[in-house]
Structures are given as structure tokens and as C-alpha cells.
C-alpha positions, 0 to 999 in steps of 0.5 A: 752221277755227274757228267764230265766237264768237256776238257775245252770248258773254260780254264781246263788245258788242251791235251792235244793240239793238232797244230802243236808242231806248228813252226816258231812263225805260228807262235802269234796264232797260239796267243791268239788261240790262248786269248779266244779261249778265255773269252769262250769262258765267258758265255751266257748263263743259258751254256751252262743249261745245255745237256753235256753232249751238246756242249761238247759238240758246240765247243768242238765245232767252235773250236775247229771254227776259231782255229781254221779263222786264225790259221788262216789269218796267220798262214796269210800274214806268214806268207806276205812277210815271207814273200817280203823277206825273200824279195828283199833277199833276191834283191841284195843276191842281185846287187851282189851279182853286179857288184861281182860281175863289175869287179871282173870286167874293171879289175879281174879283166884288167890285170888278168896276169896279175891274177893268175900269178896270185893263182899259184902263189901268194906272197903278202908283205902284211899280215892285217889282225882286225875287228870282225865289225861290219864296219871296219874293211881293212881292205876298203880303208887302207886299199889292200889289193888281193895278195898284198896282206894276208887278214885275220879278223876276230872280235875286238881285234885281239891277240892272245898270248902264247900261254893261252893256247891254240887259237885260229888267230895264232894259228894263222900268225904261223901260218903268214909267218912261218910260211909265207914271212910276211915282214910286217903285222898291223894290229888295227883297232877301232872306234865304238868297240862292241868287244872292247865295251863288254870287256870294260863292263863285265866282271873280272869273274866273268867269263860264261859266254865266248865273247867273255872268255875271248876278250878276257885276252886283254884283261890287262888293258883294262887294268891299264885303263881303270887306273884312270879314273877321271876319264867317263866311261866313253872316253874309258872305252875309247881309252881300252881300244887303243891299249888293247891293241898295245897289248896285243902288240905286246902279246906277239912278243911271247911266240919265239918264232915272232920275237926271234924275226923283230929283233933280227929286224925281218919283222916289224909290229904295227898299230892302228887305230881307225876312228869311224867317228871322224874318219881318222886313222893313227898308227904306230911302230912298236920300238923293239929293243931286247933290254926294254921290252918285256912281255906285260910292260907298257909300249915302247913305240915309235913313227907314230903318225895321225892321219886326217 
């Protein structure tokens, strides 16, 4: 009866590994281990003349040696990498601590009565809808102080129309308008917006991801942009970045409690565009006239200004 070849000989799969539950940090070790096992199959012909029991014992000893050496190397590499990441994290939070203490000393304690008043209630005049982009911070760019702006940030600074259902954005709108009674809603877009780039490159029937479903709220802006066929793709994206702001301003009018206040003149709708490549800012106001503003129409604007 022919002797059974050990399962660890060249080409056979490993039926069980005591390290199979090791986390993803050791995937590199797994690849190295497979490479070594491949090399193991290219042994001298004298190996084939060994008795099966001796071959099996030799393989097990060699397996253990390889595993021990490889694991020690990976553990050392993981420890060094982890220590480096931990140090960087500690340094960052230490810097954040210093920023907070500086804010407390220079800002909070310097205006303690103002902050005590804010602790009791807020009455912001602005609601700001801005993008989540880390390079676009309205408080930093426009100098909003604590208590001045009720703020919501989402991908591509979009306002969905009422018929699209409930979202965090229109929940914030409802609170800002009905409860806080803000006097201005300010939609701020920006240059190089990844959300708008996604909108411009996705097919009309693509909405499988969360981002694609969300940016589809600005599909009207995309359609209007595509009409300008003479523009390059980058120019189209910039055009759509601004056009989507106007679409959001028009979408605000789909909410009856916003349209009513705009018609009465107690609420104003503004658009803004921050170009961080040139550090410029454009601002305009929706020119609401019940006779010529309809949902889906082109936005009439007034009081346009360019800051540079």
C-alpha cells in the first residue's frame, strides 16, 4: 500500500492553520508564508528518498521554524508601525488640547457673559448649508462667531426638494426656520467639489451608492450644465458647482413654510461660492417674485457681489 504524502508537501492546501484568526495586520505574513511554502516544494531529489514519517517530521519542524521567524518579524514590524501611529495620534490630540485651552483663555474667558447668554438660548440670524469638504469651513472663511449661524453640512451642499422625503438637511431647515426663525438661509458651494464631480461622471441610471443617490438631488443642475457643450470637463464641473447652488435655492421654495416667509420678506435666500484656488468669494440673493419664480425655472438673482 502506497504511503500517503504529507499534507504540507508542495501544492497541497493547508487544512488548518493555528494563525488563521490573526487580524488583517498580518496579511503580509500570510503572503510571505505562501511564497516560502512554494519554495519549499523545490527541494533536492534526496528529499523524495526520505521515508514518509521522516519527511513529515522534517516538514513540521521546518513549518514551525518558518512560522516562528515570520511571525516574529511581522510582530516587530506591526509594533513599530503601531507605535508610530500612536505617537502621531497623541501628538495631534495634544495639539488639539492646546488649541482648546487657547480658545478658552483668549475667547471664552474674554467674552464669558456672551457665552453664558448663549448657554441659555440661541437666536442665530443665519442658517448656513455648506459642503462637508474639510477645506471649506464657513466659520473660518466668513468669520461666523458662536451663536451667529445655525449650520448644516452635507456632500455638495445640497438642498433636496420636499418631494424627495425626509433627510437630515430638511430636518435642520425646519428647526432653523420654524423654531429659531432665522432671517437668512445661505447655501455655500466651492471649487473642486468631489460631490459635483461624481454627479457629472455618473450615468443617469446610476444611483447604487449613498453618494450617487444623494448627489442625484442636483441632476437638474447637471442637465443645464451639459447644455454648455463647448466647455471642458473642469469648466463644466465649475459651472455645475454654481448651478447646483441655484437649484438648491429653488428647492428651498418647495417647502411651504419657507416660501411663505420669503414671499412676506421675513426670510432671504442667498447663494455663495468659495473658490479656494484663488481665495475669492461670490455672493448673490434670490430675487423672489411670485409671478416669475417657479420650481424648476432659472433662478432670478440680485445683489451679486464678488470678493477678492
